N, C-alpha and C positions, 0 to 999 in steps of 0.2 A: 182338126186335131183334137184328140182326147188326151190332155196332159195330165199325168200323175206324178207324184213325188214320193221318193223313198229316202230313209237313212239306212244305210248298210253299216254295221259295226264290223271291224276286223281286228284280229289280234296277230301282230308282228310275230313271226317264229325265228327270225334271223336279223342280221344287219341288212340295210339296204345301200345299194351303190348309187342309186337315183331317187331324189325326193318325189313323193307321191303327188304329183301335181295332175289336175284335171285333164289338160291337154295329152299329157303322156298316157294317162289311163285310157283316154278315149282310143288313142291309137293302138294299144296293145289290145283292147277289147275288139276293135275292128279286124285284127289279125286273127282273133278267135273266130269271128264271123265268117272270115274269109276260108279258114280252115273247116269249119263246120257250119254250113247255111242254115242247119236247124236251130242255130241260136238267135234267129230273128224271122220275121214273117215274111220277108223278102230277101232276095238276094243283095249281097253288099253293094255291088255296082249301081244298083237301082236305088239304095237307101242314100248313096253318097251323091248321085245325080242331083236329087232334091235336098240335100242337106243345107244349101244355102238358104233355102225358103222355109223348109220343114225339117228341123233336126229330129232324128228318131230318138236319140239319147243324148244328154249332156251330163258330165260328170264334173263334180266339184273336186278340190284337191282334198286330201285327208287330214282331219283335224283331231286333236285330243279330246277325249270325253271321260267324264269321271261321274260318281254318284256321290252326293252329299246329302245325307239324311235320307229321305226317300224320293229325292228328286234328281233327274239326271240334267247335266249341264255339259256344254261344249266350249272349248277353248278355241275361238275363231280369231283371225288376225285382227289387230286393232285396225280401225278405219284409218286411212292414210290423210288425216286432217291436220292442219297446222295446229300446235298447242294454243295458238291464241284463238281458234275457233271452238276447240273443246272447252276452253276455260280453264281459269286457276281452280286447282282443287281445295285450296285453303285460303283463308283470309290472312295474308302476310304483308305486313307493311315494310319490312326490311328487304332493301333491294338484294343484298348478299343472300339472305335465306330464300328468297324467291328464286334466285338462280341456281342455287343448290338443290331446291326441290324440282326444279325443271330438269335437272340433270338426272334425278332419281326417276321422274315420270317418263322420260325417254325410254327407260328400261321396261316399262309396262307394256309389253307388246301383245298381251293376250286379252281378248274381249271376252268375258265370261257370259254366256247366253243360256238361257233355260230353255226346256223342252219346246216352249210355244214358239221360239226363234223370233220373237217381237219385243226384244228388251230395249230400253233407252241406254243411249251411251252416256256414261257418267264415270268419274274416276273411281267410284265405288266398285264399278266392274271391270275394271282394267287393273291386271296383275302382272307381276314379272315372273321370270323362270323360278325363283325360289318358291312363290307362292303356288305356282301350279305343281311343282314337284310335292309340296306338302299335302295338297288336295288329292293328287293321283295315289300317293303312297300311304294314304290313310289306312287302307285295309291289309297292308303287308304286315307280316310278322315283325316284332321289334328288332330282332338280330338281323333280318334281311334289310329292313329300313335303315339301321344304323350302317351296315355295309354300303348300302347305296349312297348315303350322305357323304362317306368318305371317298368312295370311287368316283361318284359323280359331281361332287361339290354342288349339290342341291339343283342339278340340271336334269329336266326330264328327258331332253334329247341331246346326245352329243355326237361329236365328229371325231372320228379317229382315223390315223393314217394307217394304211395297211400296205405292206411292201409287196412288190411284184418283181419278177424277173423272166426272162426269156433265155433258155439254155442254147447256146451254139452247139448243135450236134456234132460238129467237126472237132472242136476242142473240149466239149462236155463241161464248159464253164459259161460263165457270164462274160461280157467284154464292154465294148463301146458301141455307139450308134444304136441300132435295133435291139442289141443285147445288153444295153446298160440297164441296171436295176433301177426302178422308179416306184413311186408311191402313189396311192389312190386314196381318196377320202371316202369313208363309210359312215353311214348313219346308224346309230343305234338308239332305240327307244326303251324306255324303262321297262323292266320286266313286268308282264301282266297288263300293261297299258293297253288300253283299246283306242282305236282311231275310228272316227265316223266319215263316211263318204256320203255326201248329198248326191242324189240322181234324180233328174227329171227326165220322163220319157213319154212318148206318144204310144199309148196302149194298143193302137191300131196297127202298129209297126213292129213293137216288141213287148214282151210281157215280164213280170217279175221273175218267174222261173228261168227264163232265158238270160236275164242280166245275172241272177245269182250264178247260174252254171258257168257263164263266161268268166266272172271275177274269180270263180273257184279254180278255174283252171289256170289262170294268170298265178293265184296263189300257190298252186301246186307246182308249177313249172318255174316260177320266179319272176319278179317284176324288175324290169330295168337292167342296168349295167351289171355285167357279171353274174347273171341269173344262172348261167351254167356251173358256176363255182359254188352254188348254195345261197346266193345273196337273194333278198327280195321275196322271201317266203312268208306267207301270211294265210290265215283261215278266217271265214266268215263266222262271227259268233252269233250274229242276230240281224234281222231285217225287220222294218216296221214301215207302214206307210205314214205319211205326214200330210196334213193341209197346210200348204205353203202359203205364208203370208204374202200378200202383194201390196206394192206401194201406191200411194195415192197420187193425183197430179201434183207435179212440181216438187216432189218429195224427194230426198237423197237417197240413194241405195248404195251398198257396198258389196263387193264381190268376193266369192269363196273359192275363186280359181283365176288362172291367168286368161286374160281376154284381149280382143281387139275391138274396141268400141266402134260403134257406128258413126259415120262421119255426119256432123251437123245436127246431131240428136239432142245433145245435151248443153245446158247453160254453163255449167262449170264441172271440171274435172280434177281430181287430185289422186295422184298415183305414182308409184315407183316403177320407172320402166324395167323391163325384162325381157332379154333376147333369148328366143329359142333356137338354138343350133340342132336342128333335128337330124335324125338319122333314120335310115330305113331299118327293118328287121327281116328275119327269116329269109326267103330266097333272093330278096332284092339286095341283100348284103352283097351278093357276089356278081352284080351287074357292072362292077367297076365304077358306079356312081352311087354310093351308098348314103352319101350326105345329101340333106335338103337345103335349100336357100334359107337363111336365117329370117326369122319373123319377129318384128319388135311388138312387144305385147305389155299390157299393163299388168302387173303382178297383183296376187290376191291383197284383198283389203282396200283396193281402190274405191274412191268414192265418186259416184256421178249424180249430178242433179239434173232431173228430167224438166223439160219445159212444160209450162202450163198448158193443158189440153192434151197432153201426151201421158196417157195412163197405161202402165205396163200391162199387157194382156198375157204375158207369159212369165214363168218365173226366172227367165235369163234375159241377158243383153249380150250384144255382140254380133259377130259375122263369122261365117266360115271362110277359111283361107284356101285359096287353089293356087295353081301355078307355082308350087315350091319344089317341085321334083323334075329333074331331067330324066330319071329312071322309069317314072310312072307318072303320066300326066294326070291321071285321075286322083292323084293324092290330095287328100282334104286334111287340114289342121283345124281342130277345135278352137276356134277363136270366141266361142261363147262362154259365158259364166253364170251360174246361177247368182242371184242377188237377193239380198234381204234389205227391207225398209230400214232406214237408219232414223231412229227417233232419238231426239235430244231434249233433255229437261230445260 
């Protein structure tokens, strides 16, 4: 395998009905390859047959990015370590003050990492939504920034309810049961905010231009739920190759997307469980079996400690998941996630 890594920067053009998670991005990209085989060097069926041993591409979830000074930074998920392991950020003797500070520190959910992707975890690099809003909005005009402060309450990403209804064509009104009005939650990013998607791929099986073309089509057609109504639109603003930092033996790593870790590989694991209730798209929606079996995954920011003697040779961990579909037995779920070494001061 000839593994390369990319950072793909995207600009959202609309609200999203589905979070930009790595496994869902992989699924939608596979549909693009299925519709247009020129987006890879081999047929999709052949690529998926060997995906358990040799993934042709692995996508991370999408994370906010911003420029500060002349340096680019990424707001990645805070590693899921207990506060006792991260340590106390201040020397506080009062128990009441320590408890108050711990409550504030729980809100620091963003880990700010520089372009080198190899920063040490410390309280100085952990920020909350308010701080991220300030960093992302620096370049905005003053009037627009003030408007966003009022509308968003210093939140870079907000969730809003959108009302839906289905009209009964016999009565020309809504009603009960399947015709009852309902609401769905949409995700809105800050205006002009860019997101970064990290991608690792085998250049013998797929190349940069093919990955770009596939993601561009997803952005044009829409990503995730309610794409047909205009949600999930984005454009690619830039692509750059990156030298991916690799962890050393016994070092902790943290994930940039949902994953299913290999059994028995790690000494310790810290993660929030995440259940993927997957659904087929395109033609498989009409088979009568559109839903996949649920998959229990470790969410982004999970921390894994490798065993001594186990040095990561690839920029990802995890496994491919099969046997999740009764409609298409060849269905594969991306249980891989890109990982970064976790350095601690």
